[in-house]
N, C-alpha and C positions, 0 to 999 in steps of 0.2 A: 202764451208763448209771444206775447207782445212784452211783457214782463221780463220775461229771460232775455231776449232782444236788446231792452233797455239797458238792462243790468250788464249785459256784458259791452255793449256800445261805451256805458259809463267807464267800465273797467279800462276798455282800450284806450279811452280818452285822458284817463287818468295816467294811465302808462305811458303814451306819447307826452304828456305833461310833464312826466317826471323824470325825463331823459334830460342830461345834460353831458357837457363837453367836459371831457378829462384832460389835465395835462401831466406828463410826467418828465421830470428832469434825469434823464439817463440816457447814456450813449455806450451802454453795455451790449455788447451785441454777440458775435460770432466768434471772436476774439482774433479774427483774421481779416476782416473789411471795417473793422472798427476806426470811427475817425474820432482821434483822440485831440486833448487841449492841451497846447504848448505854452510854455514863454521864450522859446527858442530851437534850433533844429536837436539840440542835445540835452533838452530840460522840458519834462512834462509838468504841465501847471498843478501845483500843491497846495492846497489849503487857499486858492483862490474861489471866487464865487461864480456859478452858471446859473444864470436865470432865464426865464421862459415868461416871455410879453409881448406886450405891443406898444406902439407909437400913436400918438393923436392922427384923427385922420387928416390926408394930404400934408403930413409932416415930412418937410425937407432937411435931409442931414447935411450939417455943417460941421462942427465938432466933437469929439469925443463927450467933453464934458456937458455940452448942451441935450446932446443925446441922452446922459445919465438923467438930468434933469426931467425932459420928458416921458423916459422910460415909465410904464407901468407892468409889474412884475408879479405875474400868476403864481409863480412859484418856484422857488431857490434851492439851492443845496451846494456844498463846498466839494469840489475836486480834490480826490485823495482821500475822502472821508470813506468809512467802513462801507462796504457793497455785500448785501446777504446774497445777492446773484453769484459774485463773484469768492465771496468768504473771506476777503482780503479788504487792506487799504491801499489800491493802488494810484500813484499820481498819474495823471492824464485821464481818468476816469470818474465818472460822477452818477450817482444813485439816489432819489429820494421817493418817498411815496408819493402816490399819485393824488394831486389836486381837483377836486371835481367843482368846477364852476357851473354859471348859470346855464339853463337852457338855451343855446342860440337858435331861438325860432324867427319865422318872417317878422320883419319888422327890427328886429335887433340892431342897433346900431355897430356892434363887431363883425354882423356877417359881413364877408368878404375882405375883413382887415387884414392886413399882414402879420405873420407871428412871427417872433425872433428870436433867437438865444444870444444872449449878451452874456460874455464872460469878462473878469476883471481879475486882476493878479491880486488882490486882497480879499478880506472876508465878507466885505460890502462894495457895492459900484462905486459910492460916492467916495471911499477911501482907497480906490484903486489907483495906479499911476499908467497903467497898460490895458489896452481893449480889445475883444476880437467880438465882431456885431455880425451875425448873418440869418439872413431870411431861411426858416425850415419850413413854412407851410402857409395857408392861409385860411381864416376861420370859417368853415361851411355851416350850414343848417345842421341842426341835429335832429332832421326828419329825413325818413322814416325810425333811424336809429341812432344814437348817440354816437359822435364820432373822440378818436381820442388823437392826442399831440404830444411829440416827443422832442429832445433835444436832438437826436440823432440826427448827424451832419451828411453822412452820406446822399451823394446825389443833389445837394443843396448849391443854390447859386456863388455866385461870387462873395466874397465877404465884402461888405460896406466898410468896417474897421478890421483891419487883421491882415494876414496872409494865410495861403495855404502852403503848407509846408510837408515834410515827413520826418519821422523819428524811427531810428533803427534800433531795437532793444528788446529785450524781454517783457513788454509791458502787461501782456495779458497771463503772464503765467506759462506760456506753453512753448517757451524759447523763444529766440531772438528771432524778428520779424521787422519787417518796414511798414509802418502805419502813417497814414495821412494824418495831416493834423490842421487846427485851426490855431495859427500861432497870434498869442496877443502881441500888440505892439505899442509902445509907448504914447502915453497921451501927446496929441499935438505941440501943446506950449513946451511938455518935458523935453520932446524931441529936438523943438527948436531950441531952446536952452542948451541942450547937449550941443548940437552942432553949433552954435555961436561959440560954448566954450572951447571945443576942438579946436575952432578955427584960430580962436585964441592962443592958446596953444602952439598950434602950428606957426604962427606969427612971430609968437615969441623966439620959437628955436631958428628961425632965418635971420633974427636979429642976433 
């Protein structure tokens, strides 16, 4: 009897030890309340990257470029790539296989760390000139059950980079609807150069 209990306890301990957090890049939902990725009010993100990851403990946000350098991506995929769930390639949507990370147990430095979705308008964050960054969760202990996380943005707080906007159109193949979006905005220096250029043109016209 004691042997059976010892074996059962060992198996349970092994099961708990094998639990690991899972991270999924997917904003595919019910087609009505989906929050989509966009580059403007009439343009959904197509071919840009969407990553799920975290920053160093105590990280303070400054510029988008600095955030890219300090971001640790756990998993990522391209918006507008083929979705098995939707059976199509639809801009604004992203779906990729789930990544199974390490078990978040007591003492793990990632426990309590904020988890972010970081989107860019190119195939890599480093190559992007516009970004959207929003916290979607905080990493919790995988005890007694493993937890899962996704880039679903419904109910997420205000973005750190980017803006919350809307898009009206047939994004989910169910007819025209209005969707909430995380709209990617130009990288700070790019936006500043654009503003300076616009001021230069305005001054030239006045002269």
